[in-house]
C-alpha positions, 0 to 999 in steps of 0.5 A: 544509579537510577532511582528504583523503577524510574528511567535513568536520566543525564543527571543520573549519569553525571552522579555516577560519573562524577561530572556535570550534566553538561559534560554528559551532553557533550559526550552523548551529542559528540560536542559542541565542547570537547571532553578530555578522553578520560572523562568521556570514558568515565561517561560512557561507562556511567551510561552503561551502568545506569541504563541510561537511553537518550530521549530521542523523541524530546530532542527531535521535537527540540529541533522541530523534526521527529524524522518519522513518517507515518502510513495508515493502510486498510490491510497490509496483507493485500499483496499491492498495499504491502508492495506499495508500503515497501517502496514508500518504506524504502524511499523514506529511509533514503531521505533519512526517515523512518516509516511507521506503519499502521495496518487498520485490519479493515477496521474503521475504528482501528483506523482512527486509533492509529491516526490518533496514535501517529499523530500524538507521536508528532510524526513529520507527515502521513500517508493514508489509504482509508478502509472506506469512502469516509476517510478522517481528513478533518482530524489530520488537517486540524493537527496541522500535519502534511498529509498525502491521500493515496486513494480517490477522494474528493478534490474539494477536500483540499488535500494532496492526492496521489493515485492512478486513474483506476477507471481508465486503467480498468477500461484498458485492461478489459479492452485488451480482454475484449480484443480477443473476441470474447463476447460474453463477460463478467466482473468480480468487483470490489465492494460497491461501496467503496470508491475504487471498486465504482471506478473499476466497475465503470471502466469495465462497463465503458469497455463493454460498451466499446466493443458492443457486448451486452452488460449482464448484471447477473455476471457482477459479482461484488466481493472483499478484496481478498483471495477468499473473496474471489474464491467465494465470488467464483463459487456463486458464479458457478452456480449459474450460466458462465461468462467466457471472460472475467475482469477481476478487480484485484490480484488476490480475487483473481488467484482465489477465483482460479483456485475455485475454477480449478476445483471444477475442472475448469482452466484459465484461459481455455475455459474462461479467460481473465484479467485482474487490476493491482497486480504485483510482481507475483502475477508473472509467477502464478500459474497461469500467469496473470494479465494485469494492470500494475502500478508504478509503485517506485515512482508513486513512492518518490512523488509522495515523498516529495509532495509531503516535503512541499509546502502545505499550502501547495496542494497537489493532485498527482495521477500516475499512468498505469501499466498493462503486463500481459500474461497467459490468463487472458488467452494471448498465449493459448494459440502458442501453448497448442502448438506442438513443442520440440522434445527436449532430449534427456 
């Protein structure tokens, strides 16, 4: 039996089974030497009785791999972050790896704690999307752990980067919105101190300039990337003159905005047309369905794992094209919706 309060060891199993530690190892590892069936059954019974559990981490470290990756994200409640995390997890599993998730909850201090915890567990690589524009890249690089950044950082940092050109994606979806003839356009942006918020704002501005639409600073509403953020930004917007069209920096903000508009009997797209960024599959099931920019998360997940597997001195910048998903919120289907429909017989 194991000593009181202590974790059972192979020596405890050997003592209980009346055999050597080496024989216990052969049974647990299914080799490399054969063990008589009666002895094998005796060892397995001793394992059950003592409660012994193999130290998989120690064995993995001896082999030079823990078969685990770490993923640090700002907030898993973000629908896009969750969808990308799911794609990374599935891709890791298909490659015989396990993904350990670290949710920073939008806290920079918690993000640092998660990174240190994952590094102490000797993960084979780390995927990292920082809470803000000051990621802890130096700590990760000092550990020698392979790293892929999942957002925009300075290429001079000599780190693998996986991203979508968010400025161009924002420009394209705003151009689609303006192609319907809207001349008054606003934006609900992310927090302006964040790089991705700056990129999306820049793309919106480029589209306005291309269509000759005047930018009005009072129609730019920075907000957190949450439903509540979109809701409160729309409430603020409702205090003044309303734009006819909106580019919203993420899907959750768009859903919150539509709720605030509905409370004032304002319909999308009849009263205010909108498009958004970082849509997920739920964009198609919202009412109205959302016109959005989507990122190809499955393809990005495959590439992310391949980047980790590459030699550490082979630093890569991999940029993916966005996908424009047309819904009802931009006004594309407004004319069709106003056409009398044939009644269905009961």
